[in-house]
Each structure stands twice: as structure tokens, then as C-alpha cells.
mmCIF file of the N, C-alpha and C atoms, coordinates in Angstrom:
data_MODEL
# 
_entry.id   MODEL 
# 
loop_
_atom_site.group_PDB 
_atom_site.id 
_atom_site.type_symbol 
_atom_site.label_atom_id 
_atom_site.label_alt_id 
_atom_site.label_comp_id 
_atom_site.label_asym_id 
_atom_site.label_entity_id 
_atom_site.label_seq_id 
_atom_site.pdbx_PDB_ins_code 
_atom_site.Cartn_x 
_atom_site.Cartn_y 
_atom_site.Cartn_z 
_atom_site.occupancy 
_atom_site.B_iso_or_equiv 
_atom_site.pdbx_formal_charge 
_atom_site.auth_seq_id 
_atom_site.auth_comp_id 
_atom_site.auth_asym_id 
_atom_site.auth_atom_id 
_atom_site.pdbx_PDB_model_num 
ATOM 1   N N  . MET A 1 1  ? 0.844  -1.164  0.000  1.00 0.00 ? 1  MET A N  1 
ATOM 2   C CA . MET A 1 1  ? 0.000  0.000   0.000  1.00 0.00 ? 1  MET A CA 1 
ATOM 3   C C  . MET A 1 1  ? 0.901  1.244   0.000  1.00 0.00 ? 1  MET A C  1 
ATOM 4   N N  . ALA A 1 2  ? 0.624  2.148   -0.842 1.00 0.00 ? 2  ALA A N  1 
ATOM 5   C CA . ALA A 1 2  ? 1.414  3.368   -0.958 1.00 0.00 ? 2  ALA A CA 1 
ATOM 6   C C  . ALA A 1 2  ? 0.560  4.576   -0.621 1.00 0.00 ? 2  ALA A C  1 
ATOM 7   N N  . VAL A 1 3  ? 1.199  5.593   -0.091 1.00 0.00 ? 3  VAL A N  1 
ATOM 8   C CA . VAL A 1 3  ? 0.512  6.851   0.211  1.00 0.00 ? 3  VAL A CA 1 
ATOM 9   C C  . VAL A 1 3  ? 0.969  7.866   -0.831 1.00 0.00 ? 3  VAL A C  1 
ATOM 10  N N  . LYS A 1 4  ? 0.018  8.490   -1.448 1.00 0.00 ? 4  LYS A N  1 
ATOM 11  C CA . LYS A 1 4  ? 0.357  9.486   -2.466 1.00 0.00 ? 4  LYS A CA 1 
ATOM 12  C C  . LYS A 1 4  ? 0.968  10.711  -1.790 1.00 0.00 ? 4  LYS A C  1 
ATOM 13  N N  . LEU A 1 5  ? 1.858  11.366  -2.496 1.00 0.00 ? 5  LEU A N  1 
ATOM 14  C CA . LEU A 1 5  ? 2.571  12.514  -1.964 1.00 0.00 ? 5  LEU A CA 1 
ATOM 15  C C  . LEU A 1 5  ? 1.611  13.617  -1.528 1.00 0.00 ? 5  LEU A C  1 
ATOM 16  N N  . ASP A 1 6  ? 0.591  13.883  -2.326 1.00 0.00 ? 6  ASP A N  1 
ATOM 17  C CA . ASP A 1 6  ? -0.377 14.929  -1.975 1.00 0.00 ? 6  ASP A CA 1 
ATOM 18  C C  . ASP A 1 6  ? -1.049 14.639  -0.635 1.00 0.00 ? 6  ASP A C  1 
ATOM 19  N N  . ALA A 1 7  ? -1.459 13.385  -0.436 1.00 0.00 ? 7  ALA A N  1 
ATOM 20  C CA . ALA A 1 7  ? -2.119 13.000  0.813  1.00 0.00 ? 7  ALA A CA 1 
ATOM 21  C C  . ALA A 1 7  ? -1.140 13.090  1.978  1.00 0.00 ? 7  ALA A C  1 
ATOM 22  N N  . PHE A 1 8  ? 0.103  12.702  1.734  1.00 0.00 ? 8  PHE A N  1 
ATOM 23  C CA . PHE A 1 8  ? 1.118  12.771  2.785  1.00 0.00 ? 8  PHE A CA 1 
ATOM 24  C C  . PHE A 1 8  ? 1.379  14.213  3.202  1.00 0.00 ? 8  PHE A C  1 
ATOM 25  N N  . LEU A 1 9  ? 1.479  15.098  2.237  1.00 0.00 ? 9  LEU A N  1 
ATOM 26  C CA . LEU A 1 9  ? 1.768  16.498  2.537  1.00 0.00 ? 9  LEU A CA 1 
ATOM 27  C C  . LEU A 1 9  ? 0.622  17.186  3.268  1.00 0.00 ? 9  LEU A C  1 
ATOM 28  N N  . LEU A 1 10 ? -0.591 16.673  3.133  1.00 0.00 ? 10 LEU A N  1 
ATOM 29  C CA . LEU A 1 10 ? -1.743 17.251  3.826  1.00 0.00 ? 10 LEU A CA 1 
ATOM 30  C C  . LEU A 1 10 ? -1.924 16.705  5.244  1.00 0.00 ? 10 LEU A C  1 
ATOM 31  N N  . THR A 1 11 ? -1.138 15.715  5.601  1.00 0.00 ? 11 THR A N  1 
ATOM 32  C CA . THR A 1 11 ? -1.254 15.091  6.908  1.00 0.00 ? 11 THR A CA 1 
ATOM 33  C C  . THR A 1 11 ? -0.736 16.029  7.995  1.00 0.00 ? 11 THR A C  1 
ATOM 34  N N  . GLU A 1 12 ? -1.558 16.205  9.022  1.00 0.00 ? 12 GLU A N  1 
ATOM 35  C CA . GLU A 1 12 ? -1.146 17.029  10.154 1.00 0.00 ? 12 GLU A CA 1 
ATOM 36  C C  . GLU A 1 12 ? -0.511 16.134  11.212 1.00 0.00 ? 12 GLU A C  1 
ATOM 37  N N  . ILE A 1 13 ? 0.614  16.572  11.719 1.00 0.00 ? 13 ILE A N  1 
ATOM 38  C CA . ILE A 1 13 ? 1.316  15.819  12.759 1.00 0.00 ? 13 ILE A CA 1 
ATOM 39  C C  . ILE A 1 13 ? 1.266  16.643  14.040 1.00 0.00 ? 13 ILE A C  1 
ATOM 40  N N  . MET A 1 14 ? 0.703  16.034  15.074 1.00 0.00 ? 14 MET A N  1 
ATOM 41  C CA . MET A 1 14 ? 0.582  16.729  16.346 1.00 0.00 ? 14 MET A CA 1 
ATOM 42  C C  . MET A 1 14 ? 1.924  16.689  17.074 1.00 0.00 ? 14 MET A C  1 
ATOM 43  N N  . VAL A 1 15 ? 2.362  17.845  17.532 1.00 0.00 ? 15 VAL A N  1 
ATOM 44  C CA . VAL A 1 15 ? 3.611  17.979  18.277 1.00 0.00 ? 15 VAL A CA 1 
ATOM 45  C C  . VAL A 1 15 ? 3.286  18.688  19.583 1.00 0.00 ? 15 VAL A C  1 
ATOM 46  N N  . PRO A 1 16 ? 3.812  18.188  20.697 1.00 0.00 ? 16 PRO A N  1 
ATOM 47  C CA . PRO A 1 16 ? 3.560  18.893  21.960 1.00 0.00 ? 16 PRO A CA 1 
ATOM 48  C C  . PRO A 1 16 ? 3.981  20.364  21.838 1.00 0.00 ? 16 PRO A C  1 
ATOM 49  N N  . PRO A 1 17 ? 3.146  21.271  22.326 1.00 0.00 ? 17 PRO A N  1 
ATOM 50  C CA . PRO A 1 17 ? 3.368  22.699  22.074 1.00 0.00 ? 17 PRO A CA 1 
ATOM 51  C C  . PRO A 1 17 ? 4.565  23.320  22.800 1.00 0.00 ? 17 PRO A C  1 
ATOM 52  N N  . THR A 1 18 ? 4.951  22.756  23.947 1.00 0.00 ? 18 THR A N  1 
ATOM 53  C CA . THR A 1 18 ? 6.049  23.380  24.682 1.00 0.00 ? 18 THR A CA 1 
ATOM 54  C C  . THR A 1 18 ? 7.257  22.452  24.740 1.00 0.00 ? 18 THR A C  1 
ATOM 55  N N  . ILE A 1 19 ? 8.411  23.074  24.931 1.00 0.00 ? 19 ILE A N  1 
ATOM 56  C CA . ILE A 1 19 ? 9.645  22.302  25.061 1.00 0.00 ? 19 ILE A CA 1 
ATOM 57  C C  . ILE A 1 19 ? 9.555  21.366  26.257 1.00 0.00 ? 19 ILE A C  1 
ATOM 58  N N  . ASP A 1 20 ? 8.950  21.835  27.348 1.00 0.00 ? 20 ASP A N  1 
ATOM 59  C CA . ASP A 1 20 ? 8.814  21.008  28.548 1.00 0.00 ? 20 ASP A CA 1 
ATOM 60  C C  . ASP A 1 20 ? 8.038  19.728  28.245 1.00 0.00 ? 20 ASP A C  1 
ATOM 61  N N  . GLU A 1 21 ? 6.930  19.843  27.545 1.00 0.00 ? 21 GLU A N  1 
ATOM 62  C CA . GLU A 1 21 ? 6.137  18.663  27.185 1.00 0.00 ? 21 GLU A CA 1 
ATOM 63  C C  . GLU A 1 21 ? 6.911  17.760  26.230 1.00 0.00 ? 21 GLU A C  1 
ATOM 64  N N  . GLN A 1 22 ? 7.629  18.350  25.299 1.00 0.00 ? 22 GLN A N  1 
ATOM 65  C CA . GLN A 1 22 ? 8.432  17.564  24.357 1.00 0.00 ? 22 GLN A CA 1 
ATOM 66  C C  . GLN A 1 22 ? 9.508  16.788  25.107 1.00 0.00 ? 22 GLN A C  1 
ATOM 67  N N  . GLN A 1 23 ? 10.112 17.420  26.110 1.00 0.00 ? 23 GLN A N  1 
ATOM 68  C CA . GLN A 1 23 ? 11.141 16.741  26.895 1.00 0.00 ? 23 GLN A CA 1 
ATOM 69  C C  . GLN A 1 23 ? 10.553 15.603  27.719 1.00 0.00 ? 23 GLN A C  1 
ATOM 70  N N  . LYS A 1 24 ? 9.334  15.795  28.228 1.00 0.00 ? 24 LYS A N  1 
ATOM 71  C CA . LYS A 1 24 ? 8.665  14.727  28.976 1.00 0.00 ? 24 LYS A CA 1 
ATOM 72  C C  . LYS A 1 24 ? 8.396  13.525  28.066 1.00 0.00 ? 24 LYS A C  1 
ATOM 73  N N  . VAL A 1 25 ? 7.939  13.795  26.854 1.00 0.00 ? 25 VAL A N  1 
ATOM 74  C CA . VAL A 1 25 ? 7.689  12.717  25.894 1.00 0.00 ? 25 VAL A CA 1 
ATOM 75  C C  . VAL A 1 25 ? 8.997  12.009  25.560 1.00 0.00 ? 25 VAL A C  1 
ATOM 76  N N  . ALA A 1 26 ? 10.045 12.786  25.315 1.00 0.00 ? 26 ALA A N  1 
ATOM 77  C CA . ALA A 1 26 ? 11.351 12.209  24.990 1.00 0.00 ? 26 ALA A CA 1 
ATOM 78  C C  . ALA A 1 26 ? 11.868 11.362  26.149 1.00 0.00 ? 26 ALA A C  1 
ATOM 79  N N  . SER A 1 27 ? 11.677 11.842  27.375 1.00 0.00 ? 27 SER A N  1 
ATOM 80  C CA . SER A 1 27 ? 12.113 11.092  28.557 1.00 0.00 ? 27 SER A CA 1 
ATOM 81  C C  . SER A 1 27 ? 11.352 9.768   28.666 1.00 0.00 ? 27 SER A C  1 
ATOM 82  N N  . PHE A 1 28 ? 10.055 9.808   28.438 1.00 0.00 ? 28 PHE A N  1 
ATOM 83  C CA . PHE A 1 28 ? 9.244  8.594   28.481 1.00 0.00 ? 28 PHE A CA 1 
ATOM 84  C C  . PHE A 1 28 ? 9.709  7.595   27.421 1.00 0.00 ? 28 PHE A C  1 
ATOM 85  N N  . LEU A 1 29 ? 9.971  8.091   26.213 1.00 0.00 ? 29 LEU A N  1 
ATOM 86  C CA . LEU A 1 29 ? 10.427 7.207   25.135 1.00 0.00 ? 29 LEU A CA 1 
ATOM 87  C C  . LEU A 1 29 ? 11.809 6.632   25.442 1.00 0.00 ? 29 LEU A C  1 
ATOM 88  N N  . ASP A 1 30 ? 12.670 7.421   26.068 1.00 0.00 ? 30 ASP A N  1 
ATOM 89  C CA . ASP A 1 30 ? 13.986 6.917   26.479 1.00 0.00 ? 30 ASP A CA 1 
ATOM 90  C C  . ASP A 1 30 ? 13.847 5.793   27.503 1.00 0.00 ? 30 ASP A C  1 
ATOM 91  N N  . MET A 1 31 ? 12.934 5.991   28.480 1.00 0.00 ? 31 MET A N  1 
ATOM 92  C CA . MET A 1 31 ? 12.700 4.941   29.477 1.00 0.00 ? 31 MET A CA 1 
ATOM 93  C C  . MET A 1 31 ? 12.166 3.678   28.817 1.00 0.00 ? 31 MET A C  1 
ATOM 94  N N  . ALA A 1 32 ? 11.252 3.839   27.883 1.00 0.00 ? 32 ALA A N  1 
ATOM 95  C CA . ALA A 1 32 ? 10.690 2.682   27.181 1.00 0.00 ? 32 ALA A CA 1 
ATOM 96  C C  . ALA A 1 32 ? 11.779 1.958   26.400 1.00 0.00 ? 32 ALA A C  1 
ATOM 97  N N  . ARG A 1 33 ? 12.655 2.727   25.730 1.00 0.00 ? 33 ARG A N  1 
ATOM 98  C CA . ARG A 1 33 ? 13.745 2.119   24.977 1.00 0.00 ? 33 ARG A CA 1 
ATOM 99  C C  . ARG A 1 33 ? 14.684 1.347   25.902 1.00 0.00 ? 33 ARG A C  1 
ATOM 100 N N  . ASP A 1 34 ? 15.004 1.930   27.061 1.00 0.00 ? 34 ASP A N  1 
ATOM 101 C CA . ASP A 1 34 ? 15.880 1.257   28.021 1.00 0.00 ? 34 ASP A CA 1 
ATOM 102 C C  . ASP A 1 34 ? 15.247 -0.026  28.538 1.00 0.00 ? 34 ASP A C  1 
ATOM 103 N N  . GLU A 1 35 ? 13.942 0.004   28.792 1.00 0.00 ? 35 GLU A N  1 
ATOM 104 C CA . GLU A 1 35 ? 13.272 -1.200  29.271 1.00 0.00 ? 35 GLU A CA 1 
ATOM 105 C C  . GLU A 1 35 ? 13.259 -2.284  28.196 1.00 0.00 ? 35 GLU A C  1 
ATOM 106 N N  . ILE A 1 36 ? 13.050 -1.888  26.956 1.00 0.00 ? 36 ILE A N  1 
ATOM 107 C CA . ILE A 1 36 ? 13.071 -2.860  25.858 1.00 0.00 ? 36 ILE A CA 1 
ATOM 108 C C  . ILE A 1 36 ? 14.449 -3.495  25.749 1.00 0.00 ? 36 ILE A C  1 
ATOM 109 N N  . LYS A 1 37 ? 15.511 -2.692  25.893 1.00 0.00 ? 37 LYS A N  1 
ATOM 110 C CA . LYS A 1 37 ? 16.879 -3.237  25.853 1.00 0.00 ? 37 LYS A CA 1 
ATOM 111 C C  . LYS A 1 37 ? 17.082 -4.246  26.976 1.00 0.00 ? 37 LYS A C  1 
ATOM 112 N N  . LEU A 1 38 ? 16.604 -3.902  28.173 1.00 0.00 ? 38 LEU A N  1 
ATOM 113 C CA . LEU A 1 38 ? 16.731 -4.798  29.317 1.00 0.00 ? 38 LEU A CA 1 
ATOM 114 C C  . LEU A 1 38 ? 15.980 -6.102  29.071 1.00 0.00 ? 38 LEU A C  1 
ATOM 115 N N  . LEU A 1 39 ? 14.757 -6.006  28.577 1.00 0.00 ? 39 LEU A N  1 
ATOM 116 C CA . LEU A 1 39 ? 13.958 -7.207  28.316 1.00 0.00 ? 39 LEU A CA 1 
ATOM 117 C C  . LEU A 1 39 ? 14.596 -8.077  27.239 1.00 0.00 ? 39 LEU A C  1 
ATOM 118 N N  . LYS A 1 40 ? 15.176 -7.442  26.213 1.00 0.00 ? 40 LYS A N  1 
ATOM 119 C CA . LYS A 1 40 ? 15.859 -8.224  25.175 1.00 0.00 ? 40 LYS A CA 1 
ATOM 120 C C  . LYS A 1 40 ? 17.060 -8.959  25.751 1.00 0.00 ? 40 LYS A C  1 
ATOM 121 N N  . SER A 1 41 ? 17.802 -8.303  26.646 1.00 0.00 ? 41 SER A N  1 
ATOM 122 C CA . SER A 1 41 ? 18.961 -8.973  27.241 1.00 0.00 ? 41 SER A CA 1 
ATOM 123 C C  . SER A 1 41 ? 18.506 -10.121 28.141 1.00 0.00 ? 41 SER A C  1 
ATOM 124 N N  . GLN A 1 42 ? 17.359 -9.956  28.813 1.00 0.00 ? 42 GLN A N  1 
ATOM 125 C CA . GLN A 1 42 ? 16.824 -11.047 29.632 1.00 0.00 ? 42 GLN A CA 1 
ATOM 126 C C  . GLN A 1 42 ? 16.418 -12.227 28.759 1.00 0.00 ? 42 GLN A C  1 
ATOM 127 N N  . VAL A 1 43 ? 15.822 -11.957 27.609 1.00 0.00 ? 43 VAL A N  1 
ATOM 128 C CA . VAL A 1 43 ? 15.434 -13.031 26.690 1.00 0.00 ? 43 VAL A CA 1 
ATOM 129 C C  . VAL A 1 43 ? 16.671 -13.810 26.256 1.00 0.00 ? 43 VAL A C  1 
ATOM 130 N N  . VAL A 1 44 ? 17.738 -13.096 25.924 1.00 0.00 ? 44 VAL A N  1 
ATOM 131 C CA . VAL A 1 44 ? 18.982 -13.753 25.513 1.00 0.00 ? 44 VAL A CA 1 
ATOM 132 C C  . VAL A 1 44 ? 19.511 -14.634 26.651 1.00 0.00 ? 44 VAL A C  1 
ATOM 133 N N  . ALA A 1 45 ? 19.495 -14.100 27.882 1.00 0.00 ? 45 ALA A N  1 
ATOM 134 C CA . ALA A 1 45 ? 19.990 -14.867 29.032 1.00 0.00 ? 45 ALA A CA 1 
ATOM 135 C C  . ALA A 1 45 ? 19.134 -16.106 29.288 1.00 0.00 ? 45 ALA A C  1 
ATOM 136 N N  . TYR A 1 46 ? 17.812 -15.960 29.199 1.00 0.00 ? 46 TYR A N  1 
ATOM 137 C CA . TYR A 1 46 ? 16.934 -17.118 29.412 1.00 0.00 ? 46 TYR A CA 1 
ATOM 138 C C  . TYR A 1 46 ? 17.122 -18.185 28.332 1.00 0.00 ? 46 TYR A C  1 
ATOM 139 N N  . ARG A 1 47 ? 17.312 -17.747 27.098 1.00 0.00 ? 47 ARG A N  1 
ATOM 140 C CA . ARG A 1 47 ? 17.544 -18.729 26.026 1.00 0.00 ? 47 ARG A CA 1 
ATOM 141 C C  . ARG A 1 47 ? 18.850 -19.486 26.246 1.00 0.00 ? 47 ARG A C  1 
ATOM 142 N N  . LYS A 1 48 ? 19.872 -18.750 26.689 1.00 0.00 ? 48 LYS A N  1 
ATOM 143 C CA . LYS A 1 48 ? 21.166 -19.382 26.970 1.00 0.00 ? 48 LYS A CA 1 
ATOM 144 C C  . LYS A 1 48 ? 21.019 -20.383 28.117 1.00 0.00 ? 48 LYS A C  1 
ATOM 145 N N  . GLN A 1 49 ? 20.275 -19.975 29.152 1.00 0.00 ? 49 GLN A N  1 
ATOM 146 C CA . GLN A 1 49 ? 20.040 -20.864 30.283 1.00 0.00 ? 49 GLN A CA 1 
ATOM 147 C C  . GLN A 1 49 ? 19.263 -22.103 29.844 1.00 0.00 ? 49 GLN A C  1 
ATOM 148 N N  . LYS A 1 50 ? 18.266 -21.922 29.006 1.00 0.00 ? 50 LYS A N  1 
ATOM 149 C CA . LYS A 1 50 ? 17.465 -23.052 28.527 1.00 0.00 ? 50 LYS A CA 1 
ATOM 150 C C  . LYS A 1 50 ? 18.333 -24.025 27.735 1.00 0.00 ? 50 LYS A C  1 
ATOM 151 N N  . ARG A 1 51 ? 19.192 -23.484 26.859 1.00 0.00 ? 51 ARG A N  1 
ATOM 152 C CA . ARG A 1 51 ? 20.086 -24.367 26.086 1.00 0.00 ? 51 ARG A CA 1 
ATOM 153 C C  . ARG A 1 51 ? 20.974 -25.184 27.016 1.00 0.00 ? 51 ARG A C  1 
ATOM 154 N N  . GLY A 1 52 ? 21.507 -24.519 28.049 1.00 0.00 ? 52 GLY A N  1 
ATOM 155 C CA . GLY A 1 52 ? 22.366 -25.228 29.002 1.00 0.00 ? 52 GLY A CA 1 
ATOM 156 C C  . GLY A 1 52 ? 21.611 -26.311 29.748 1.00 0.00 ? 52 GLY A C  1 
ATOM 157 N N  . LEU A 1 53 ? 20.410 -25.998 30.199 1.00 0.00 ? 53 LEU A N  1 
ATOM 158 C CA . LEU A 1 53 ? 19.602 -26.982 30.921 1.00 0.00 ? 53 LEU A CA 1 
ATOM 159 C C  . LEU A 1 53 ? 19.235 -28.161 30.016 1.00 0.00 ? 53 LEU A C  1 
ATOM 160 N N  . MET A 1 54 ? 18.838 -27.859 28.789 1.00 0.00 ? 54 MET A N  1 
ATOM 161 C CA . MET A 1 54 ? 18.485 -28.936 27.858 1.00 0.00 ? 54 MET A CA 1 
ATOM 162 C C  . MET A 1 54 ? 19.696 -29.824 27.575 1.00 0.00 ? 54 MET A C  1 
ATOM 163 N N  . GLN A 1 55 ? 20.868 -29.218 27.447 1.00 0.00 ? 55 GLN A N  1 
ATOM 164 C CA . GLN A 1 55 ? 22.091 -29.988 27.188 1.00 0.00 ? 55 GLN A CA 1 
ATOM 165 C C  . GLN A 1 55 ? 22.366 -30.943 28.343 1.00 0.00 ? 55 GLN A C  1 
ATOM 166 N N  . LYS A 1 56 ? 22.225 -30.454 29.571 1.00 0.00 ? 56 LYS A N  1 
ATOM 167 C CA . LYS A 1 56 ? 22.473 -31.315 30.735 1.00 0.00 ? 56 LYS A CA 1 
ATOM 168 C C  . LYS A 1 56 ? 21.442 -32.450 30.799 1.00 0.00 ? 56 LYS A C  1 
ATOM 169 N N  . LEU A 1 57 ? 20.191 -32.156 30.471 1.00 0.00 ? 57 LEU A N  1 
ATOM 170 C CA . LEU A 1 57 ? 19.160 -33.200 30.490 1.00 0.00 ? 57 LEU A CA 1 
ATOM 171 C C  . LEU A 1 57 ? 19.382 -34.215 29.371 1.00 0.00 ? 57 LEU A C  1 
ATOM 172 N N  . LEU A 1 58 ? 19.717 -33.719 28.168 1.00 0.00 ? 58 LEU A N  1 
ATOM 173 C CA . LEU A 1 58 ? 19.869 -34.622 27.030 1.00 0.00 ? 58 LEU A CA 1 
ATOM 174 C C  . LEU A 1 58 ? 21.111 -35.505 27.144 1.00 0.00 ? 58 LEU A C  1 
ATOM 175 N N  . THR A 1 59 ? 22.148 -35.024 27.802 1.00 0.00 ? 59 THR A N  1 
ATOM 176 C CA . THR A 1 59 ? 23.362 -35.828 27.953 1.00 0.00 ? 59 THR A CA 1 
ATOM 177 C C  . THR A 1 59 ? 23.264 -36.763 29.143 1.00 0.00 ? 59 THR A C  1 
ATOM 178 N N  . GLY A 1 60 ? 22.206 -36.615 29.947 1.00 0.00 ? 60 GLY A N  1 
ATOM 179 C CA . GLY A 1 60 ? 22.041 -37.476 31.111 1.00 0.00 ? 60 GLY A CA 1 
ATOM 180 C C  . GLY A 1 60 ? 22.824 -36.992 32.311 1.00 0.00 ? 60 GLY A C  1 
ATOM 181 N N  . GLN A 1 61 ? 23.458 -35.832 32.199 1.00 0.00 ? 61 GLN A N  1 
ATOM 182 C CA . GLN A 1 61 ? 24.203 -35.278 33.314 1.00 0.00 ? 61 GLN A CA 1 
ATOM 183 C C  . GLN A 1 61 ? 23.258 -34.994 34.478 1.00 0.00 ? 61 GLN A C  1 
ATOM 184 N N  . TRP A 1 62 ? 22.058 -34.567 34.182 1.00 0.00 ? 62 TRP A N  1 
ATOM 185 C CA . TRP A 1 62 ? 21.017 -34.340 35.173 1.00 0.00 ? 62 TRP A CA 1 
ATOM 186 C C  . TRP A 1 62 ? 19.850 -35.251 34.848 1.00 0.00 ? 62 TRP A C  1 
ATOM 187 N N  . ARG A 1 63 ? 19.154 -35.690 35.866 1.00 0.00 ? 63 ARG A N  1 
ATOM 188 C CA . ARG A 1 63 ? 17.982 -36.525 35.657 1.00 0.00 ? 63 ARG A CA 1 
ATOM 189 C C  . ARG A 1 63 ? 16.793 -35.904 36.378 1.00 0.00 ? 63 ARG A C  1 
ATOM 190 N N  . VAL A 1 64 ? 15.618 -36.140 35.828 1.00 0.00 ? 64 VAL A N  1 
ATOM 191 C CA . VAL A 1 64 ? 14.385 -35.644 36.441 1.00 0.00 ? 64 VAL A CA 1 
ATOM 192 C C  . VAL A 1 64 ? 13.706 -36.807 37.124 1.00 0.00 ? 64 VAL A C  1 
ATOM 193 N N  . ASN A 1 65 ? 13.370 -36.629 38.391 1.00 0.00 ? 65 ASN A N  1 
ATOM 194 C CA . ASN A 1 65 ? 12.664 -37.655 39.134 1.00 0.00 ? 65 ASN A CA 1 
ATOM 195 C C  . ASN A 1 65 ? 11.264 -37.767 38.549 1.00 0.00 ? 65 ASN A C  1 
ATOM 196 N N  . HIS A 1 66 ? 10.910 -38.947 38.068 1.00 0.00 ? 66 HIS A N  1 
ATOM 197 C CA . HIS A 1 66 ? 9.636  -39.151 37.372 1.00 0.00 ? 66 HIS A CA 1 
ATOM 198 C C  . HIS A 1 66 ? 8.448  -38.807 38.266 1.00 0.00 ? 66 HIS A C  1 
ATOM 199 N N  . VAL A 1 67 ? 8.490  -39.150 39.516 1.00 0.00 ? 67 VAL A N  1 
ATOM 200 C CA . VAL A 1 67 ? 7.386  -38.892 40.435 1.00 0.00 ? 67 VAL A CA 1 
ATOM 201 C C  . VAL A 1 67 ? 7.196  -37.381 40.601 1.00 0.00 ? 67 VAL A C  1 
ATOM 202 N N  . GLU A 1 68 ? 8.287  -36.645 40.806 1.00 0.00 ? 68 GLU A N  1 
ATOM 203 C CA . GLU A 1 68 ? 8.196  -35.200 40.965 1.00 0.00 ? 68 GLU A CA 1 
ATOM 204 C C  . GLU A 1 68 ? 7.697  -34.540 39.676 1.00 0.00 ? 68 GLU A C  1 
ATOM 205 N N  . ALA A 1 69 ? 8.170  -35.035 38.528 1.00 0.00 ? 69 ALA A N  1 
ATOM 206 C CA . ALA A 1 69 ? 7.775  -34.446 37.257 1.00 0.00 ? 69 ALA A CA 1 
ATOM 207 C C  . ALA A 1 69 ? 6.282  -34.618 37.022 1.00 0.00 ? 69 ALA A C  1 
ATOM 208 N N  . CYS A 1 70 ? 5.719  -35.738 37.435 1.00 0.00 ? 70 CYS A N  1 
ATOM 209 C CA . CYS A 1 70 ? 4.298  -35.999 37.212 1.00 0.00 ? 70 CYS A CA 1 
ATOM 210 C C  . CYS A 1 70 ? 3.418  -35.248 38.216 1.00 0.00 ? 70 CYS A C  1 
ATOM 211 N N  . ASN A 1 71 ? 3.873  -35.130 39.453 1.00 0.00 ? 71 ASN A N  1 
ATOM 212 C CA . ASN A 1 71 ? 3.054  -34.517 40.497 1.00 0.00 ? 71 ASN A CA 1 
ATOM 213 C C  . ASN A 1 71 ? 3.239  -33.011 40.592 1.00 0.00 ? 71 ASN A C  1 
ATOM 214 N N  . GLY A 1 72 ? 4.269  -32.483 40.032 1.00 0.00 ? 72 GLY A N  1 
ATOM 215 C CA . GLY A 1 72 ? 4.516  -31.051 40.109 1.00 0.00 ? 72 GLY A CA 1 
ATOM 216 C C  . GLY A 1 72 ? 5.195  -30.683 41.413 1.00 0.00 ? 72 GLY A C  1 
ATOM 217 N N  . PRO A 1 73 ? 5.416  -29.402 41.622 1.00 0.00 ? 73 PRO A N  1 
ATOM 218 C CA . PRO A 1 73 ? 6.137  -28.949 42.824 1.00 0.00 ? 73 PRO A CA 1 
ATOM 219 C C  . PRO A 1 73 ? 5.346  -29.110 44.092 1.00 0.00 ? 73 PRO A C  1 
# 
């Protein structure tokens, strides 16, 4: 889907009227970006941990007690 240039040029973009409000928006977006970076790093760490756990289970280095696995914690 393409937007024609005429329609694009007629589009109004709302901008916070004061520098203070613009800075608040920028600060909020910075916090959101930082949180996304943190969550992405957590995903990477959890995937690495999962690979390690699966490797230990698949090689038989660790074993799961069948009774505990069936009954839960």
C-alpha cells in the first residue's frame, strides 16, 4: 500500500506545544527504549540458560525424578 505525496503532505502531525512537554515525551520514550533493551537482554539470558539446561538433560548429566515431574512442585 502506498501513500500518495499529496495526501502525505496534507497530513497534520501533532507535536507537543512546549519544550517542557516535548522533553517529557522524549524522557518517556527513552525509558521505554531502556526497558526494551533490558527485556531483550533477559530473553537472551533465558535462552542461553534453557540451552544449558536442555544440554544437561539430554546428555544425562542431570535426571528428572519421574514422580516429581508428574506430580509437580
